All heavy atoms as a GROMACS GRO file, in nm:
protein
  619
    1MET      N    1   0.084  -0.116   0.000
    1MET     CA    2   0.000   0.000   0.000
    1MET      C    3   0.089   0.124   0.000
    1MET      O    4   0.184   0.133   0.074
    1MET     CB    5  -0.088  -0.003   0.125
    1MET     CG    6  -0.206   0.089   0.117
    1MET     SD    7  -0.307   0.084   0.265
    1MET     CE    8  -0.422  -0.046   0.225
    2SER      N    9   0.056   0.222  -0.080
    2SER     CA   10   0.138   0.343  -0.086
    2SER      C   11   0.109   0.433   0.034
    2SER      O   12   0.010   0.416   0.104
    2SER     CB   13   0.110   0.419  -0.217
    2SER     OG   14  -0.016   0.479  -0.211
    3SER      N   15   0.196   0.531   0.054
    3SER     CA   16   0.178   0.621   0.168
    3SER      C   17   0.051   0.705   0.152
    3SER      O   18  -0.013   0.741   0.251
    3SER     CB   19   0.300   0.710   0.185
    3SER     OG   20   0.315   0.791   0.070
    4ASP      N   21   0.014   0.737   0.027
    4ASP     CA   22  -0.111   0.811   0.005
    4ASP      C   23  -0.231   0.730   0.051
    4ASP      O   24  -0.322   0.782   0.114
    4ASP     CB   25  -0.129   0.847  -0.143
    4ASP     CG   26  -0.034   0.957  -0.187
    4ASP    OD1   27   0.016   1.031  -0.100
    4ASP    OD2   28  -0.010   0.968  -0.309
    5GLN      N   29  -0.230   0.602   0.020
    5GLN     CA   30  -0.341   0.517   0.061
    5GLN      C   31  -0.343   0.498   0.212
    5GLN      O   32  -0.449   0.489   0.273
    5GLN     CB   33  -0.334   0.383  -0.011
    5GLN     CG   34  -0.365   0.395  -0.159
    5GLN     CD   35  -0.345   0.265  -0.233
    5GLN    OE1   36  -0.277   0.175  -0.184
    5GLN    NE2   37  -0.405   0.255  -0.351
    6ASP      N   38  -0.224   0.492   0.274
    6ASP     CA   39  -0.218   0.481   0.420
    6ASP      C   40  -0.280   0.605   0.484
    6ASP      O   41  -0.353   0.595   0.582
    6ASP     CB   42  -0.073   0.466   0.467
    6ASP     CG   43  -0.015   0.330   0.434
    6ASP    OD1   44  -0.094   0.237   0.409
    6ASP    OD2   45   0.109   0.318   0.432
    7HIS      N   46  -0.249   0.720   0.428
    7HIS     CA   47  -0.304   0.845   0.480
    7HIS      C   48  -0.457   0.844   0.469
    7HIS      O   49  -0.527   0.884   0.563
    7HIS     CB   50  -0.246   0.965   0.406
    7HIS     CG   51  -0.306   1.095   0.447
    7HIS    ND1   52  -0.283   1.151   0.570
    7HIS    CD2   53  -0.390   1.179   0.382
    7HIS    CE1   54  -0.349   1.263   0.580
    7HIS    NE2   55  -0.415   1.284   0.467
    8LEU      N   56  -0.510   0.798   0.358
    8LEU     CA   57  -0.654   0.792   0.341
    8LEU      C   58  -0.718   0.696   0.440
    8LEU      O   59  -0.825   0.723   0.494
    8LEU     CB   60  -0.690   0.751   0.198
    8LEU     CG   61  -0.660   0.854   0.090
    8LEU    CD1   62  -0.688   0.794  -0.048
    8LEU    CD2   63  -0.741   0.980   0.110
    9LYS      N   64  -0.651   0.584   0.465
    9LYS     CA   65  -0.704   0.487   0.559
    9LYS      C   66  -0.710   0.546   0.700
    9LYS      O   67  -0.805   0.525   0.774
    9LYS     CB   68  -0.617   0.361   0.559
    9LYS     CG   69  -0.672   0.251   0.645
    9LYS     CD   70  -0.588   0.127   0.633
    9LYS     CE   71  -0.645   0.015   0.718
    9LYS     NZ   72  -0.564  -0.104   0.714
   10GLU      N   73  -0.608   0.626   0.737
   10GLU     CA   74  -0.605   0.687   0.869
   10GLU      C   75  -0.714   0.793   0.885
   10GLU      O   76  -0.766   0.813   0.993
   10GLU     CB   77  -0.468   0.750   0.894
   10GLU     CG   78  -0.359   0.648   0.912
   10GLU     CD   79  -0.222   0.712   0.921
   10GLU    OE1   80  -0.215   0.837   0.929
   10GLU    OE2   81  -0.123   0.639   0.920
   11THR      N   82  -0.748   0.862   0.778
   11THR     CA   83  -0.848   0.969   0.788
   11THR      C   84  -0.990   0.917   0.776
   11THR      O   85  -1.084   0.991   0.793
   11THR     CB   86  -0.825   1.077   0.681
   11THR    OG1   87  -0.832   1.018   0.552
   11THR    CG2   88  -0.692   1.146   0.700
   12ASP      N   89  -1.005   0.790   0.745
   12ASP     CA   90  -1.139   0.733   0.731
   12ASP      C   91  -1.186   0.677   0.864
   12ASP      O   92  -1.227   0.563   0.875
   12ASP     CB   93  -1.139   0.625   0.623
   12ASP     CG   94  -1.280   0.586   0.582
   12ASP    OD1   95  -1.371   0.669   0.597
   12ASP    OD2   96  -1.299   0.471   0.538
   13THR      N   97  -1.177   0.757   0.969
   13THR     CA   98  -1.220   0.715   1.102
   13THR      C   99  -1.304   0.826   1.164
   13THR      O  100  -1.309   0.938   1.114
   13THR     CB  101  -1.098   0.688   1.193
   13THR    OG1  102  -1.030   0.812   1.212
   13THR    CG2  103  -1.004   0.585   1.134
   14GLU      N  104  -1.364   0.793   1.274
   14GLU     CA  105  -1.443   0.893   1.346
   14GLU      C  106  -1.355   0.996   1.414
   14GLU      O  107  -1.401   1.104   1.451
   14GLU     CB  108  -1.534   0.825   1.447
   14GLU     CG  109  -1.646   0.748   1.382
   14GLU     CD  110  -1.744   0.691   1.482
   14GLU    OE1  111  -1.751   0.744   1.595
   14GLU    OE2  112  -1.812   0.595   1.447
   15ALA      N  113  -1.227   0.966   1.431
   15ALA     CA  114  -1.137   1.058   1.499
   15ALA      C  115  -1.128   1.192   1.427
   15ALA      O  116  -1.106   1.296   1.488
   15ALA     CB  117  -0.998   0.997   1.510
   16ARG      N  118  -1.148   1.192   1.297
   16ARG     CA  119  -1.138   1.318   1.224
   16ARG      C  120  -1.252   1.414   1.260
   16ARG      O  121  -1.245   1.532   1.233
   16ARG     CB  122  -1.134   1.294   1.074
   16ARG     CG  123  -1.260   1.234   1.019
   16ARG     CD  124  -1.245   1.203   0.872
   16ARG     NE  125  -1.353   1.115   0.831
   16ARG     CZ  126  -1.399   1.108   0.711
   16ARG    NH1  127  -1.348   1.182   0.617
   16ARG    NH2  128  -1.496   1.026   0.681
   17PHE      N  129  -1.358   1.364   1.321
   17PHE     CA  130  -1.470   1.449   1.362
   17PHE      C  131  -1.458   1.492   1.508
   17PHE      O  132  -1.543   1.564   1.558
   17PHE     CB  133  -1.603   1.377   1.341
   17PHE     CG  134  -1.626   1.339   1.198
   17PHE    CD1  135  -1.621   1.208   1.156
   17PHE    CD2  136  -1.653   1.437   1.103
   17PHE    CE1  137  -1.643   1.174   1.024
   17PHE    CE2  138  -1.674   1.405   0.971
   17PHE     CZ  139  -1.669   1.273   0.932
   18GLU      N  140  -1.356   1.446   1.576
   18GLU     CA  141  -1.340   1.476   1.718
   18GLU      C  142  -1.252   1.599   1.738
   18GLU      O  143  -1.148   1.593   1.802
   18GLU     CB  144  -1.281   1.356   1.790
   18GLU     CG  145  -1.375   1.237   1.792
   18GLU     CD  146  -1.311   1.113   1.853
   18GLU    OE1  147  -1.196   1.121   1.901
   18GLU    OE2  148  -1.376   1.009   1.851
   19PHE      N  149  -1.293   1.710   1.684
   19PHE     CA  150  -1.219   1.833   1.705
   19PHE      C  151  -1.310   1.934   1.771
   19PHE      O  152  -1.430   1.924   1.766
   19PHE     CB  153  -1.165   1.888   1.572
   19PHE     CG  154  -1.274   1.934   1.478
   19PHE    CD1  155  -1.317   2.064   1.481
   19PHE    CD2  156  -1.332   1.846   1.389
   19PHE    CE1  157  -1.417   2.107   1.396
   19PHE    CE2  158  -1.432   1.888   1.303
   19PHE     CZ  159  -1.475   2.019   1.306
   20LYS      N  160  -1.249   2.029   1.834
   20LYS     CA  161  -1.327   2.135   1.898
   20LYS      C  162  -1.274   2.268   1.851
   20LYS      O  163  -1.153   2.288   1.842
   20LYS     CB  164  -1.318   2.125   2.049
   20LYS     CG  165  -1.382   1.997   2.101
   20LYS     CD  166  -1.406   2.004   2.246
   20LYS     CE  167  -1.472   1.872   2.285
   20LYS     NZ  168  -1.542   1.879   2.405
   21LYS      N  169  -1.364   2.355   1.823
   21LYS     CA  170  -1.327   2.490   1.779
   21LYS      C  171  -1.355   2.584   1.895
   21LYS      O  172  -1.460   2.577   1.958
   21LYS     CB  173  -1.411   2.528   1.656
   21LYS     CG  174  -1.371   2.658   1.594
   21LYS     CD  175  -1.451   2.682   1.469
   21LYS     CE  176  -1.412   2.813   1.407
   21LYS     NZ  177  -1.488   2.843   1.289
   22GLU      N  178  -1.260   2.672   1.921
   22GLU     CA  179  -1.281   2.767   2.029
   22GLU      C  180  -1.398   2.858   1.997
   22GLU      O  181  -1.414   2.901   1.884
   22GLU     CB  182  -1.156   2.851   2.050
   22GLU     CG  183  -1.044   2.778   2.118
   22GLU     CD  184  -0.929   2.870   2.152
   22GLU    OE1  185  -0.955   2.986   2.191
   22GLU    OE2  186  -0.815   2.825   2.138
   23GLU      N  187  -1.476   2.886   2.099
   23GLU     CA  188  -1.590   2.974   2.082
   23GLU      C  189  -1.541   3.118   2.080
   23GLU      O  190  -1.465   3.159   2.168
   23GLU     CB  191  -1.689   2.954   2.196
   23GLU     CG  192  -1.815   3.032   2.181
   23GLU     CD  193  -1.912   3.002   2.291
   23GLU    OE1  194  -1.926   2.887   2.330
   23GLU    OE2  195  -1.974   3.100   2.338
   24ASN      N  196  -1.582   3.191   1.980
   24ASN     CA  197  -1.540   3.330   1.968
   24ASN      C  198  -1.665   3.413   1.938
   24ASN      O  199  -1.688   3.452   1.825
   24ASN     CB  200  -1.436   3.345   1.858
   24ASN     CG  201  -1.373   3.482   1.856
   24ASN    OD1  202  -1.395   3.561   1.946
   24ASN    ND2  203  -1.297   3.511   1.753
   25SER      N  204  -1.744   3.438   2.040
   25SER     CA  205  -1.872   3.507   2.022
   25SER      C  206  -1.858   3.656   2.049
   25SER      O  207  -1.787   3.697   2.140
   25SER     CB  208  -1.976   3.451   2.118
   25SER     OG  209  -1.993   3.313   2.096
   26ALA      N  210  -1.927   3.734   1.970
   26ALA     CA  211  -1.930   3.878   1.992
   26ALA      C  212  -2.028   3.912   2.104
   26ALA      O  213  -2.009   4.009   2.176
   26ALA     CB  214  -1.970   3.949   1.864
   27VAL      N  215  -2.132   3.829   2.119
   27VAL     CA  216  -2.237   3.855   2.217
   27VAL      C  217  -2.265   3.727   2.294
   27VAL      O  218  -2.278   3.621   2.234
   27VAL     CB  219  -2.366   3.903   2.147
   27VAL    CG1  220  -2.478   3.920   2.246
   27VAL    CG2  221  -2.341   4.031   2.071
   28ARG      N  222  -2.276   3.738   2.424
   28ARG     CA  223  -2.315   3.623   2.506
   28ARG      C  224  -2.454   3.648   2.561
   28ARG      O  225  -2.483   3.755   2.614
   28ARG     CB  226  -2.218   3.605   2.621
   28ARG     CG  227  -2.082   3.562   2.576
   28ARG     CD  228  -2.017   3.481   2.686
   28ARG     NE  229  -1.884   3.444   2.646
   28ARG     CZ  230  -1.854   3.325   2.595
   28ARG    NH1  231  -1.946   3.235   2.579
   28ARG    NH2  232  -1.730   3.297   2.562
   29SER      N  233  -2.539   3.549   2.546
   29SER     CA  234  -2.675   3.562   2.598
   29SER      C  235  -2.725   3.425   2.642
   29SER      O  236  -2.659   3.324   2.618
   29SER     CB  237  -2.768   3.619   2.490
   29SER     OG  238  -2.783   3.526   2.386
   30GLY      N  239  -2.841   3.426   2.701
   30GLY     CA  240  -2.901   3.300   2.743
   30GLY      C  241  -2.962   3.228   2.625
   30GLY      O  242  -2.940   3.263   2.508
   31LYS      N  243  -3.042   3.131   2.654
   31LYS     CA  244  -3.108   3.052   2.551
   31LYS      C  245  -3.222   3.130   2.487
   31LYS      O  246  -3.298   3.196   2.556
   31LYS     CB  247  -3.162   2.925   2.615
   31LYS     CG  248  -3.146   2.803   2.533
   31LYS     CD  249  -3.194   2.683   2.611
   31LYS     CE  250  -3.170   2.558   2.532
   31LYS     NZ  251  -3.220   2.440   2.598
   32GLY      N  252  -3.234   3.122   2.357
   32GLY     CA  253  -3.345   3.183   2.287
   32GLY      C  254  -3.325   3.331   2.256
   32GLY      O  255  -3.229   3.393   2.300
   33LEU      N  256  -3.415   3.383   2.174
   33LEU     CA  257  -3.410   3.524   2.136
   33LEU      C  258  -3.510   3.604   2.218
   33LEU      O  259  -3.623   3.562   2.236
   33LEU     CB  260  -3.445   3.540   1.989
   33LEU     CG  261  -3.333   3.517   1.890
   33LEU    CD1  262  -3.384   3.534   1.747
   33LEU    CD2  263  -3.217   3.609   1.913
   34THR      N  264  -3.465   3.717   2.266
   34THR     CA  265  -3.552   3.811   2.335
   34THR      C  266  -3.531   3.948   2.274
   34THR      O  267  -3.436   3.970   2.197
   34THR     CB  268  -3.518   3.818   2.485
   34THR    OG1  269  -3.386   3.869   2.499
   34THR    CG2  270  -3.529   3.682   2.553
   35GLU      N  271  -3.617   4.040   2.308
   35GLU     CA  272  -3.603   4.177   2.258
   35GLU      C  273  -3.469   4.236   2.303
   35GLU      O  274  -3.401   4.304   2.227
   35GLU     CB  275  -3.719   4.263   2.308
   35GLU     CG  276  -3.716   4.403   2.252
   35GLU     CD  277  -3.836   4.486   2.290
   35GLU    OE1  278  -3.944   4.428   2.315
   35GLU    OE2  279  -3.821   4.609   2.295
   36GLU      N  280  -3.431   4.205   2.425
   36GLU     CA  281  -3.304   4.256   2.478
   36GLU      C  282  -3.185   4.204   2.396
   36GLU      O  283  -3.093   4.279   2.364
   36GLU     CB  284  -3.289   4.214   2.624
   36GLU     CG  285  -3.161   4.262   2.688
   36GLU     CD  286  -3.146   4.211   2.832
   36GLU    OE1  287  -3.240   4.153   2.886
   36GLU    OE2  288  -3.037   4.232   2.886
   37VAL      N  289  -3.188   4.076   2.363
   37VAL     CA  290  -3.079   4.017   2.284
   37VAL      C  291  -3.073   4.080   2.146
   37VAL      O  292  -2.964   4.113   2.096
   37VAL     CB  293  -3.096   3.863   2.274
   37VAL    CG1  294  -2.998   3.803   2.174
   37VAL    CG2  295  -3.079   3.798   2.410
   38ILE      N  296  -3.189   4.099   2.084
   38ILE     CA  297  -3.192   4.159   1.951
   38ILE      C  298  -3.138   4.302   1.955
   38ILE      O  299  -3.060   4.343   1.869
   38ILE     CB  300  -3.334   4.153   1.892
   38ILE    CG1  301  -3.366   4.008   1.858
   38ILE    CG2  302  -3.346   4.242   1.769
   38ILE    CD1  303  -3.504   3.984   1.808
   39ARG      N  304  -3.176   4.377   2.058
   39ARG     CA  305  -3.125   4.514   2.071
   39ARG      C  306  -2.973   4.514   2.091
   39ARG      O  307  -2.901   4.597   2.036
   39ARG     CB  308  -3.194   4.585   2.187
   39ARG     CG  309  -3.336   4.622   2.157
   39ARG     CD  310  -3.399   4.701   2.272
   39ARG     NE  311  -3.538   4.730   2.244
   39ARG     CZ  312  -3.580   4.828   2.164
   39ARG    NH1  313  -3.494   4.906   2.106
   39ARG    NH2  314  -3.709   4.848   2.144
   40MET      N  315  -2.923   4.419   2.170
   40MET     CA  316  -2.781   4.410   2.196
   40MET      C  317  -2.704   4.376   2.067
   40MET      O  318  -2.601   4.437   2.037
   40MET     CB  319  -2.756   4.302   2.303
   40MET     CG  320  -2.619   4.302   2.360
   40MET     SD  321  -2.600   4.195   2.508
   40MET     CE  322  -2.701   4.053   2.473
   41ILE      N  323  -2.754   4.281   1.991
   41ILE     CA  324  -2.690   4.242   1.864
   41ILE      C  325  -2.693   4.358   1.766
   41ILE      O  326  -2.593   4.388   1.700
   41ILE     CB  327  -2.758   4.117   1.805
   41ILE    CG1  328  -2.732   3.995   1.893
   41ILE    CG2  329  -2.710   4.092   1.663
   41ILE    CD1  330  -2.813   3.874   1.857
   42SER      N  331  -2.807   4.424   1.756
   42SER     CA  332  -2.821   4.536   1.664
   42SER      C  333  -2.725   4.649   1.699
   42SER      O  334  -2.662   4.709   1.611
   42SER     CB  335  -2.965   4.586   1.666
   42SER     OG  336  -2.983   4.688   1.572
   43GLU      N  337  -2.711   4.675   1.828
   43GLU     CA  338  -2.618   4.779   1.871
   43GLU      C  339  -2.474   4.739   1.840
   43GLU      O  340  -2.394   4.821   1.794
   43GLU     CB  341  -2.634   4.804   2.021
   43GLU     CG  342  -2.546   4.915   2.073
   43GLU     CD  343  -2.566   4.939   2.222
   43GLU    OE1  344  -2.674   4.908   2.274
   43GLU    OE2  345  -2.471   4.989   2.285
   44ASP      N  346  -2.442   4.612   1.863
   44ASP     CA  347  -2.307   4.563   1.836
   44ASP      C  348  -2.272   4.574   1.687
   44ASP      O  349  -2.158   4.603   1.651
   44ASP     CB  350  -2.294   4.418   1.883
   44ASP     CG  351  -2.154   4.365   1.867
   44ASP    OD1  352  -2.062   4.424   1.929
   44ASP    OD2  353  -2.135   4.267   1.792
   45LYS      N  354  -2.373   4.551   1.602
   45LYS     CA  355  -2.352   4.559   1.457
   45LYS      C  356  -2.366   4.701   1.403
   45LYS      O  357  -2.348   4.724   1.285
   45LYS     CB  358  -2.452   4.467   1.385
   45LYS     CG  359  -2.429   4.320   1.416
   45LYS     CD  360  -2.535   4.234   1.356
   45LYS     CE  361  -2.505   4.215   1.210
   45LYS     NZ  362  -2.590   4.117   1.146
   46ASP      N  363  -2.401   4.796   1.491
   46ASP     CA  364  -2.419   4.936   1.455
   46ASP      C  365  -2.520   4.951   1.340
   46ASP      O  366  -2.495   5.019   1.241
   46ASP     CB  367  -2.284   4.999   1.418
   46ASP     CG  368  -2.289   5.151   1.422
   46ASP    OD1  369  -2.375   5.206   1.493
   46ASP    OD2  370  -2.210   5.214   1.350
   47GLU      N  371  -2.634   4.882   1.357
   47GLU     CA  372  -2.738   4.884   1.254
   47GLU      C  373  -2.823   5.010   1.264
   47GLU      O  374  -2.840   5.066   1.373
   47GLU     CB  375  -2.830   4.762   1.269
   47GLU     CG  376  -2.761   4.632   1.237
   47GLU     CD  377  -2.852   4.512   1.251
   47GLU    OE1  378  -2.950   4.518   1.328
   47GLU    OE2  379  -2.825   4.412   1.185
   48PRO      N  380  -2.881   5.052   1.154
   48PRO     CA  381  -2.972   5.167   1.160
   48PRO      C  382  -3.102   5.129   1.232
   48PRO      O  383  -3.136   5.011   1.246
   48PRO     CB  384  -2.998   5.199   1.012
   48PRO     CG  385  -2.960   5.078   0.936
   48PRO     CD  386  -2.860   5.004   1.018
   49ASP      N  387  -3.174   5.230   1.277
   49ASP     CA  388  -3.298   5.207   1.354
   49ASP      C  389  -3.401   5.127   1.275
   49ASP      O  390  -3.471   5.044   1.333
   49ASP     CB  391  -3.359   5.341   1.397
   49ASP     CG  392  -3.276   5.408   1.505
   49ASP    OD1  393  -3.201   5.338   1.573
   49ASP    OD2  394  -3.288   5.531   1.519
   50TRP      N  395  -3.410   5.151   1.144
   50TRP     CA  396  -3.512   5.079   1.066
   50TRP      C  397  -3.484   4.928   1.067
   50TRP      O  398  -3.577   4.849   1.067
   50TRP     CB  399  -3.520   5.132   0.922
   50TRP     CG  400  -3.397   5.110   0.839
   50TRP    CD1  401  -3.295   5.198   0.819
   50TRP    CD2  402  -3.365   4.993   0.763
   50TRP    NE1  403  -3.200   5.143   0.736
   50TRP    CE2  404  -3.241   5.017   0.700
   50TRP    CE3  405  -3.429   4.871   0.743
   50TRP    CZ2  406  -3.179   4.923   0.618
   50TRP    CZ3  407  -3.367   4.777   0.661
   50TRP    CH2  408  -3.244   4.803   0.600
   51MET      N  409  -3.358   4.889   1.071
   51MET     CA  410  -3.326   4.745   1.072
   51MET      C  411  -3.361   4.684   1.208
   51MET      O  412  -3.416   4.574   1.215
   51MET     CB  413  -3.177   4.725   1.042
   51MET     CG  414  -3.139   4.582   1.023
   51MET     SD  415  -3.218   4.522   0.873
   51MET     CE  416  -3.185   4.350   0.885
   52LEU      N  417  -3.334   4.758   1.315
   52LEU     CA  418  -3.373   4.710   1.448
   52LEU      C  419  -3.524   4.693   1.456
   52LEU      O  420  -3.572   4.590   1.505
   52LEU     CB  421  -3.325   4.809   1.555
   52LEU     CG  422  -3.375   4.783   1.696
   52LEU    CD1  423  -3.330   4.647   1.747
   52LEU    CD2  424  -3.331   4.895   1.789
   53GLU      N  425  -3.598   4.790   1.408
   53GLU     CA  426  -3.744   4.780   1.412
   53GLU      C  427  -3.794   4.661   1.331
   53GLU      O  428  -3.886   4.591   1.370
   53GLU     CB  429  -3.808   4.910   1.362
   53GLU     CG  430  -3.782   5.028   1.452
   53GLU     CD  431  -3.824   5.004   1.596
   53GLU    OE1  432  -3.932   4.946   1.618
   53GLU    OE2  433  -3.748   5.042   1.686
   54ARG      N  434  -3.731   4.636   1.219
   54ARG     CA  435  -3.770   4.522   1.136
   54ARG      C  436  -3.744   4.390   1.210
   54ARG      O  437  -3.826   4.299   1.207
   54ARG     CB  438  -3.692   4.526   1.005
   54ARG     CG  439  -3.733   4.421   0.908
   54ARG     CD  440  -3.662   4.439   0.777
   54ARG     NE  441  -3.714   4.344   0.682
   54ARG     CZ  442  -3.738   4.369   0.556
   54ARG    NH1  443  -3.712   4.488   0.509
   54ARG    NH2  444  -3.785   4.278   0.476
   55ARG      N  445  -3.630   4.381   1.276
   55ARG     CA  446  -3.598   4.260   1.352
   55ARG      C  447  -3.695   4.240   1.469
   55ARG      O  448  -3.736   4.128   1.498
   55ARG     CB  449  -3.454   4.265   1.403
   55ARG     CG  450  -3.351   4.256   1.294
   55ARG     CD  451  -3.211   4.255   1.354
   55ARG     NE  452  -3.108   4.266   1.254
   55ARG     CZ  453  -3.062   4.166   1.180
   55ARG    NH1  454  -3.113   4.045   1.194
   55ARG    NH2  455  -2.966   4.187   1.092
   56LEU      N  456  -3.730   4.349   1.535
   56LEU     CA  457  -3.823   4.339   1.647
   56LEU      C  458  -3.963   4.298   1.600
   56LEU      O  459  -4.031   4.221   1.668
   56LEU     CB  460  -3.828   4.471   1.725
   56LEU     CG  461  -3.700   4.506   1.800
   56LEU    CD1  462  -3.709   4.646   1.859
   56LEU    CD2  463  -3.669   4.403   1.906
   57ARG      N  464  -4.007   4.350   1.486
   57ARG     CA  465  -4.137   4.308   1.430
   57ARG      C  466  -4.134   4.160   1.396
   57ARG      O  467  -4.231   4.087   1.422
   57ARG     CB  468  -4.168   4.389   1.304
   57ARG     CG  469  -4.234   4.520   1.329
   57ARG     CD  470  -4.299   4.582   1.206
   57ARG     NE  471  -4.232   4.554   1.080
   57ARG     CZ  472  -4.147   4.637   1.019
   57ARG    NH1  473  -4.117   4.754   1.073
   57ARG    NH2  474  -4.092   4.604   0.904
   58ALA      N  475  -4.023   4.113   1.340
   58ALA     CA  476  -4.011   3.971   1.305
   58ALA      C  477  -4.015   3.885   1.432
   58ALA      O  478  -4.077   3.777   1.432
   58ALA     CB  479  -3.882   3.947   1.228
   59LEU      N  480  -3.951   3.930   1.539
   59LEU     CA  481  -3.955   3.856   1.665
   59LEU      C  482  -4.097   3.845   1.717
   59LEU      O  483  -4.141   3.737   1.758
   59LEU     CB  484  -3.866   3.923   1.769
   59LEU     CG  485  -3.870   3.860   1.909
   59LEU    CD1  486  -3.812   3.720   1.907
   59LEU    CD2  487  -3.797   3.947   2.009
   60LYS      N  488  -4.171   3.955   1.715
   60LYS     CA  489  -4.311   3.952   1.762
   60LYS      C  490  -4.397   3.858   1.678
   60LYS      O  491  -4.480   3.784   1.729
   60LYS     CB  492  -4.369   4.092   1.763
   60LYS     CG  493  -4.314   4.174   1.877
   60LYS     CD  494  -4.372   4.312   1.882
   60LYS     CE  495  -4.308   4.385   1.999
   60LYS     NZ  496  -4.296   4.524   1.984
   61GLN      N  497  -4.374   3.862   1.548
   61GLN     CA  498  -4.449   3.773   1.460
   61GLN      C  499  -4.416   3.627   1.491
   61GLN      O  500  -4.505   3.542   1.498
   61GLN     CB  501  -4.417   3.804   1.314
   61GLN     CG  502  -4.498   3.723   1.216
   61GLN     CD  503  -4.471   3.763   1.072
   61GLN    OE1  504  -4.392   3.852   1.044
   61GLN    NE2  505  -4.537   3.696   0.981
   62TYR      N  506  -4.289   3.598   1.512
   62TYR     CA  507  -4.247   3.462   1.546
   62TYR      C  508  -4.309   3.416   1.678
   62TYR      O  509  -4.357   3.304   1.690
   62TYR     CB  510  -4.094   3.455   1.553
   62TYR     CG  511  -4.043   3.326   1.612
   62TYR    CD1  512  -4.046   3.208   1.539
   62TYR    CD2  513  -3.994   3.322   1.742
   62TYR    CE1  514  -4.001   3.091   1.593
   62TYR    CE2  515  -3.948   3.205   1.797
   62TYR     CZ  516  -3.952   3.089   1.722
   62TYR     OH  517  -3.907   2.972   1.777
   63GLN      N  518  -4.308   3.504   1.777
   63GLN     CA  519  -4.362   3.468   1.908
   63GLN      C  520  -4.512   3.443   1.904
   63GLN      O  521  -4.564   3.368   1.986
   63GLN     CB  522  -4.330   3.579   2.010
   63GLN     CG  523  -4.183   3.586   2.044
   63GLN     CD  524  -4.147   3.707   2.128
   63GLN    OE1  525  -4.216   3.808   2.125
   63GLN    NE2  526  -4.038   3.696   2.202
   64ASN      N  527  -4.582   3.504   1.809
   64ASN     CA  528  -4.727   3.484   1.797
   64ASN      C  529  -4.764   3.359   1.719
   64ASN      O  530  -4.881   3.320   1.717
   64ASN     CB  531  -4.792   3.606   1.733
   64ASN     CG  532  -4.791   3.726   1.826
   64ASN    OD1  533  -4.794   3.710   1.947
   64ASN    ND2  534  -4.786   3.845   1.769
   65MET      N  535  -4.667   3.298   1.655
   65MET     CA  536  -4.695   3.178   1.575
   65MET      C  537  -4.719   3.059   1.668
   65MET      O  538  -4.650   3.045   1.770
   65MET     CB  539  -4.579   3.147   1.482
   65MET     CG  540  -4.558   3.250   1.374
   65MET     SD  541  -4.409   3.220   1.276
   65MET     CE  542  -4.457   3.073   1.189
   66PRO      N  543  -4.815   2.974   1.635
   66PRO     CA  544  -4.839   2.856   1.720
   66PRO      C  545  -4.727   2.754   1.701
   66PRO      O  546  -4.672   2.740   1.594
   66PRO     CB  547  -4.972   2.802   1.669
   66PRO     CG  548  -4.980   2.848   1.528
   66PRO     CD  549  -4.908   2.980   1.523
   67MET      N  550  -4.696   2.686   1.809
   67MET     CA  551  -4.596   2.580   1.800
   67MET      C  552  -4.661   2.455   1.739
   67MET      O  553  -4.775   2.422   1.773
   67MET     CB  554  -4.544   2.544   1.940
   67MET     CG  555  -4.455   2.651   2.000
   67MET     SD  556  -4.306   2.680   1.903
   67MET     CE  557  -4.215   2.532   1.933
   68PRO      N  558  -4.592   2.387   1.650
   68PRO     CA  559  -4.647   2.264   1.591
   68PRO      C  560  -4.669   2.159   1.698
   68PRO      O  561  -4.591   2.148   1.792
   68PRO     CB  562  -4.540   2.219   1.492
   68PRO     CG  563  -4.443   2.330   1.480
   68PRO     CD  564  -4.460   2.420   1.596
   69THR      N  565  -4.774   2.083   1.683
   69THR     CA  566  -4.804   1.977   1.780
   69THR      C  567  -4.799   1.839   1.716
   69THR      O  568  -4.815   1.738   1.786
   69THR     CB  569  -4.944   1.997   1.840
   69THR    OG1  570  -5.040   2.001   1.733
   69THR    CG2  571  -4.951   2.127   1.919
   70ASP      N  572  -4.776   1.832   1.586
   70ASP     CA  573  -4.780   1.702   1.518
   70ASP      C  574  -4.641   1.653   1.478
   70ASP      O  575  -4.627   1.572   1.387
   70ASP     CB  576  -4.871   1.709   1.396
   70ASP     CG  577  -4.826   1.815   1.295
   70ASP    OD1  578  -4.740   1.900   1.330
   70ASP    OD2  579  -4.877   1.813   1.182
   71TRP      N  580  -4.537   1.699   1.544
   71TRP     CA  581  -4.402   1.651   1.515
   71TRP      C  582  -4.384   1.512   1.573
   71TRP      O  583  -4.438   1.482   1.681
   71TRP     CB  584  -4.297   1.744   1.575
   71TRP     CG  585  -4.285   1.875   1.506
   71TRP    CD1  586  -4.357   1.922   1.401
   71TRP    CD2  587  -4.194   1.980   1.539
   71TRP    NE1  588  -4.317   2.048   1.366
   71TRP    CE2  589  -4.217   2.086   1.449
   71TRP    CE3  590  -4.096   1.994   1.634
   71TRP    CZ2  591  -4.144   2.203   1.454
   71TRP    CZ3  592  -4.024   2.111   1.638
   71TRP    CH2  593  -4.047   2.213   1.549
   72PRO      N  594  -4.306   1.428   1.508
   72PRO     CA  595  -4.279   1.295   1.565
   72PRO      C  596  -4.208   1.308   1.699
   72PRO      O  597  -4.118   1.390   1.715
   72PRO     CB  598  -4.187   1.230   1.463
   72PRO     CG  599  -4.207   1.306   1.336
   72PRO     CD  600  -4.246   1.445   1.376
   73GLY      N  601  -4.250   1.231   1.795
   73GLY     CA  602  -4.188   1.232   1.926
   73GLY      C  603  -4.240   1.338   2.021
   73GLY      O  604  -4.194   1.351   2.133
   74MET      N  605  -4.337   1.419   1.975
   74MET     CA  606  -4.393   1.522   2.061
   74MET      C  607  -4.488   1.455   2.161
   74MET      O  608  -4.561   1.365   2.124
   74MET     CB  609  -4.470   1.627   1.981
   74MET     CG  610  -4.383   1.716   1.896
   74MET     SD  611  -4.289   1.837   1.988
   74MET     CE  612  -4.417   1.945   2.042
   75PRO      N  613  -4.491   1.502   2.286
   75PRO     CA  614  -4.582   1.442   2.384
   75PRO      C  615  -4.728   1.475   2.354
   75PRO      O  616  -4.759   1.570   2.291
   75PRO     CB  617  -4.540   1.504   2.516
   75PRO     CG  618  -4.457   1.622   2.483
   75PRO     CD  619  -4.409   1.605   2.343
   0.00000   0.00000   0.00000
């Protein structure tokens, strides 16, 4: 077997998926989106007011949507 084939054999394992990337977040928040988180992200990105308002409207629309009840595995 050539060295190229040996290299391929070594990389054909689950070990190649066992890496960790350092977290480098601009914003730290809890779980989920809230108005406060959206305002914080918008401020960090230095977005204009119209973009913030658009994001907040989208959040309200999302929050008013019913959660699906017919997903597999749902109680």
